[in-house]
C-alpha positions in Angstrom: 113.9 88.1 118.8 110.8 88.6 120.8 110.4 92.2 122.1 113.2 93.6 119.9 112.5 96.7 117.8 113.6 97.6 114.3 113.4 100.7 112.0 111.4 100.7 108.8 109.8 102.9 106.1 106.1 102.9 106.8 103.5 104.0 104.2 100.5 105.9 105.7 99.1 107.5 102.5 99.8 109.9 99.7 103.0 111.9 100.5 103.2 110.3 103.9 106.1 107.8 104.5 107.6 107.7 107.9 110.7 106.1 109.3 109.5 104.5 112.5 110.3 101.9 115.1 108.3 98.7 115.0 108.6 95.3 116.6 110.8 92.8 114.8 108.3 90.4 113.1 108.2 86.8 114.2 108.4 84.1 111.5 105.3 81.9 111.2 105.4 78.4 110.0 107.1 78.2 106.6 108.6 81.7 107.0 112.2 82.9 107.5 113.2 86.0 109.5 115.7 87.9 107.3 118.0 90.7 108.3 117.7 93.0 105.3 120.9 94.2 103.8 119.6 95.9 100.6 116.1 96.9 99.5 115.3 98.5 96.2 112.6 101.2 95.6 110.9 101.5 92.2 108.4 103.2 90.1 105.5 101.4 91.8 106.6 102.7 95.2 107.0 106.2 93.8 103.5 106.1 92.2 101.9 105.0 95.5 103.9 107.8 97.4 102.8 110.5 94.9 99.3 109.4 93.9 98.2 106.6 96.1 97.0 104.6 97.8 96.1 102.7 94.7 97.6 99.3 95.2 98.7 99.5 98.9 96.0 98.1 101.2 96.0 101.1 103.5 92.3 101.9 103.2 90.9 98.5 102.0 91.9 95.1 103.2 93.9 93.0 100.7 91.8 89.9 99.9 94.8 87.5 99.8 97.3 88.9 102.4 94.6 90.2 104.8 96.6 93.4 105.4 94.8 96.6 106.2 96.5 99.9 107.4 99.9 101.5 107.4 102.4 99.2 105.8 106.2 98.6 105.6 107.1 99.2 101.9 109.7 97.3 99.9 109.3 94.3 97.5 112.9 94.1 96.2 115.0 92.9 99.1 117.8 90.6 100.1 119.4 89.7 103.4 120.8 87.2 105.8 118.6 84.5 107.4 118.4 85.0 111.2 115.9 82.3 112.1 113.1 80.1 110.7 109.6 79.2 111.7 108.4 75.6 111.8 108.8 73.6 108.6 111.7 75.6 107.3 115.1 74.2 106.3 117.3 77.2 105.4 120.1 77.7 108.0 120.9 80.9 109.8 123.5 83.0 108.0 122.4 82.0 104.5 122.2 85.0 102.2 119.0 85.0 100.2 117.1 87.1 97.6 113.4 87.1 97.9 111.0 87.2 94.9 108.5 88.7 97.3 105.5 87.3 95.3 103.6 84.8 97.4 101.7 82.0 95.6 99.6 79.1 97.0 101.3 76.3 95.1 98.0 74.5 94.7 95.8 76.3 92.1 95.8 75.5 88.4 98.2 78.3 87.6 100.7 77.3 90.2 100.6 73.7 89.1 101.2 74.9 85.5 104.4 76.7 86.8 102.8 80.2 86.4 103.1 81.1 90.0 102.8 84.9 89.1 99.2 84.2 88.1 98.3 82.4 91.3 94.6 82.7 92.2 95.6 84.1 95.6 98.8 85.9 94.7 100.1 88.7 96.9 103.4 90.5 97.2 105.4 91.5 100.3 105.8 95.3 100.2 102.9 95.8 97.9 100.1 93.8 99.6 101.6 93.4 103.2 104.6 94.4 105.2 107.8 94.2 103.1 111.5 94.6 103.3 112.2 98.3 103.5 113.1 97.7 107.1 115.9 96.1 109.1 114.1 92.8 109.3 111.3 91.0 107.4 109.4 87.8 107.8 109.2 86.1 104.4 107.9 82.8 103.1 110.9 80.5 102.5 109.3 79.5 99.2 110.1 83.0 97.8 113.8 82.9 98.8 116.8 81.8 96.7 120.3 81.5 98.0 122.7 84.2 96.7 125.9 82.9 95.1 129.1 83.6 97.1 130.6 85.7 94.3 127.6 88.1 94.1 127.9 91.3 96.1 125.0 92.7 98.1 124.8 95.7 95.7 124.5 93.3 92.8 122.1 90.9 94.4 119.9 93.7 95.5 118.9 94.0 91.8 117.7 90.4 91.5 114.0 90.9 91.8 113.6 93.7 89.2 116.0 91.9 86.9 113.9 88.8 87.3 110.9 90.8 86.0 113.0 91.8 83.0 114.1 88.3 82.3 110.5 87.0 82.6 109.4 89.6 80.0 112.2 88.9 77.6 111.4 85.2 77.8 107.8 85.8 77.0 108.8 87.9 74.0 110.0 84.6 72.4 113.0 86.1 70.7 114.4 83.9 67.9 117.6 84.1 65.9 117.6 87.0 63.5 114.7 88.9 65.1 114.6 92.7 65.0 113.5 94.1 68.4 112.2 97.6 69.4 112.1 98.6 73.0 109.9 101.5 73.9 111.1 103.0 77.2 114.7 102.5 78.3 114.1 103.4 82.0 114.2 101.1 85.0 112.2 98.1 83.7 113.4 98.7 80.1 117.0 98.4 81.2 116.3 95.1 82.9 114.5 93.8 79.8 117.6 94.7 77.7 119.6 92.5 80.1 117.2 89.7 79.3 117.4 90.2 75.6 121.2 89.8 75.5 122.2 86.5 74.1 118.8 85.5 72.7 119.9 85.9 69.1 118.3 89.2 68.1 119.9 90.7 65.0 119.1 94.3 66.0 117.7 96.0 69.1 116.4 99.5 68.8 115.8 101.4 72.1 113.6 104.5 72.2 113.4 107.0 75.1 113.3 110.7 75.8 116.5 110.7 78.0 120.0 110.6 76.5 121.5 109.2 79.6 119.1 106.3 79.6 119.9 105.7 75.9 123.6 105.6 76.7 122.9 102.9 79.3 120.8 101.0 76.7 123.8 101.0 74.3 126.0 99.6 77.1 123.4 96.9 77.7 123.4 95.8 74.1 121.1 98.1 72.1 122.4 98.4 68.6 120.5 101.5 67.8 119.0 104.3 70.1 116.6 107.1 69.3 115.7 110.1 71.4 112.0 110.6 70.5 111.5 114.1 71.8 109.8 116.0 69.0 110.1 112.9 66.8 107.4 110.6 65.4 108.5 107.4 67.1 106.8 105.2 64.5 108.4 107.0 61.6 111.8 106.8 63.4 111.5 103.1 63.7 110.3 102.6 60.1 113.3 104.6 58.9 115.6 102.1 60.6 113.4 99.0 60.0 111.3 99.6 56.8 109.3 96.4 57.3 108.8 97.0 61.0 110.2 95.0 63.9 109.5 91.3 64.4 109.2 92.1 68.2 108.2 95.3 69.9 108.4 95.6 73.7 106.4 98.4 75.2 107.9 99.3 78.6 107.0 102.9 79.1 103.2 102.8 79.9 103.0 106.2 78.2 99.7 107.4 76.7 99.6 106.2 73.1 102.6 103.9 73.4 100.5 100.7 72.9 99.3 102.0 69.5 102.8 103.1 68.6 104.0 99.6 69.4 101.4 98.0 67.2 102.2 100.3 64.4 105.9 99.5 64.6 105.4 95.8 64.4 106.1 93.9 61.2 103.5 91.7 59.5 103.3 88.5 61.6 105.2 90.2 64.4 104.7 90.4 68.2 104.0 93.2 70.6 104.7 92.6 74.3 103.1 95.0 76.7 105.0 95.5 79.9 104.5 99.1 81.0 101.4 99.8 83.1 99.4 102.8 81.9 97.3 104.9 84.3 94.4 105.2 81.9 92.8 103.1 79.2 94.6 103.2 75.8 93.2 103.0 72.3 94.6 100.5 69.8 93.5 100.1 66.2 92.7 96.4 66.4 91.5 96.2 62.8 94.9 97.3 61.4 96.7 95.1 63.9 94.5 92.1 63.1 94.9 92.5 59.3 98.7 92.3 59.8 98.3 89.2 62.1 100.3 90.9 64.9 100.3 89.0 68.2 99.5 91.1 71.3 101.2 89.6 74.4 101.3 90.8 78.1 103.5 90.1 81.0 103.5 90.7 84.8 105.9 90.1 87.6 108.1 87.0 87.4 108.2 83.3 88.2 110.3 83.1 91.4 111.7 79.6 91.0 112.8 80.2 87.4 113.6 83.9 87.1 115.3 84.8 90.4 118.0 82.1 90.1 118.7 83.2 86.5 118.9 86.8 87.6 121.4 86.0 90.4 123.5 84.0 87.9 123.6 86.9 85.5 124.4 89.4 88.3 127.3 87.1 89.5 128.8 86.3 86.1 128.6 89.7 84.4 129.0 93.4 85.1 125.4 94.4 84.3 124.9 95.8 87.8 127.5 98.6 87.1 125.1 99.9 84.4 121.9 99.5 86.4 122.7 100.8 89.9 122.4 104.5 90.6 123.0 104.8 94.3 122.8 103.2 97.7 121.1 105.3 100.4 120.4 105.1 104.1 116.9 104.4 105.4 116.6 108.0 106.7 117.0 109.2 103.2 114.2 107.1 101.6 112.0 110.1 101.1 114.3 112.9 100.0 116.9 110.9 98.1 114.7 108.0 97.0 111.0 108.6 96.5 111.2 112.3 95.8 114.0 111.7 93.3 112.0 109.0 91.5 108.9 111.3 91.4 111.0 114.1 90.0 112.6 111.7 87.4 116.1 112.7 88.4 117.3 109.1 88.8 119.2 107.3 86.1 119.3 103.8 87.6 118.2 101.7 90.5 118.1 103.0 94.0 119.0 100.6 96.8 118.5 101.2 100.5 120.9 99.9 103.2 118.6 99.8 106.3 121.6 99.7 108.7 123.5 102.7 107.3 
């Protein structure tokens, strides 16, 4: 496709995302050229749009990807393979979901199966040109074939769902556990999908939005609490006097890490998922004296979590509870990024680059 052009959403800086024509990328060795059919936008994209560049390598070169300058956004994408560079085996026409995270496959973390911690990890759409465009060149190693029974709208949720599945796996839920989820927004909803079927006796979801809490109940929460004007720790202790065996903090809100530690039972676990924008204070002495484990999680393991996400999206109706809208590329700013910044979105936004 040499010389052909495509349209994409290009990030230039804070409040500056433009829909522009660009050359269709050419796949290098080990890469596939994918015609994008759906691409999600998320809180990370909205944060970069409203407050960045923080993570996007627009002003400073990314040490692993090498990218510097305006960048095609989008790290949650699926599409149809058009062509492959040297050393690829996926045939044209195959529908694939990309995990977007690129790992070297050789470092100690990769050899241990923890590819999300790769020493040279980078992400399409966060560290280099991504999939919020009509075409993207993507490493074949990040792609998983989409089952025939999975629609594009459902498959477009695979990457964020994989993040939720990875988090729920690291939470180490066992039969009879009581779980508290702080924050039932986008990532919190995907974590709830991962908690289902893991044997928890009770799952309590906390949020400040009743619509999100209704979604949480549809996804398996047994109890929900709107914590506006309420002490969240006291609310949890009213429901679980001994505390929760597992607390998942998915909001990133100021003070939420301490709340999570205070909600945990003796010998319990706290999993930190939400990224805060400033350092948080946690009473480590009180946490230590109750032998509470503090765990963290980031991203997903493509080869493990993307296939599981696609299976769940194919075999269940979870996408009906997770998807808010599908918009055209021209509407990425007003109906996508601006809506996310204004917090008027109740579910996932997907973009159809060809609409």
